[in-house]
N, C-alpha and C positions, 0 to 999 in steps of 0.2 A: 556467504554467497560468492559464487565465482563467475567467471566468464564476462558477460557483457552488461553487467548491472549498471555501470556508469552511464552508458549511452541510453539504456532503458529508462533510468531515472530522469535523465535530461529530457528525453522525449515525453515522458510522463508529465513533467512540469511545463514544458514549453508547448506541448500539444493540446489537443482537445480534452474535455472531460472524459470522453470515451476512452482515451488512451490511459488516463490516470486510473479509471475504474478497471480497465483490462489488466493493468499491472497489479492492482490490489486483488482482483479475483484470481489471477494466476498464482500469485504468491500465497494467498490465503487458502485456496483449495488444494494446491499442490497435487492435483490429480495426475498430472503428467510432468513431473519434474524432468527438466532437460538441461543439458549443458551446465551441470553443477548447481542448479537452483533447487534449493530444498524448501519444503513447506515451513513457513514461518508466519503464524497467525498474528503475532505482535507486529511484524513488519507489514502484514496485510492491513492491520488496523490503522497503522500510520498512513498508508496510502489511501485507505477509505476515508479517514479523517480529512486528509488534504483535499480529496475529491469533493467531499460533502461541504467543506468550507468554501469551495469554489462553485457551489450551487449544483453539483451533479447529483441527481436523485438516485442513480444506481450506487454511487459511493455512499450516500446516506443509508440506503437500504442494506448494503453490505456491512456497514459499520454497526447498524442495529442488530443484524444477525450475529456478528462477532461478539457484541456485548452480551448476548444471551448465553454464550458458551465460554467466554474467557473469564479468568479470575480477575478480581479487582486490581491486583498488582500488574497483571498483563495489560489491562486497559490503561492504567496509569503510565506504564512504560510506552505503550503505543502513542498516547497523547504527548508524552515528553519527546519522543522521536519526531513526531509531526511538528511540534513547536520549535524544535532545534533544526529542522531541515532547511537547508539553503541550496538552491539549484546550483549545479556546477556550471561554471562559465569557461569558455575556451578562449 
């Protein structure tokens, strides 16, 4: 992924649950990729997992939908990425 992902990730973690879910939805759907952001459902799963862990119902819903279409290895990779994620600090 290119462009502004660092600042988007920081906003996603520091911001509200809505921002986290918006990030997961944007990456997961990839309907309108812009500025070098490509569709990555494993990355979307990571963000949905993080959102759901923080009590966001939209994140939980997205995670469930992704689980229905991802392969087991993809889900495991998404969970691994979520568990390893650490917010960037400035």
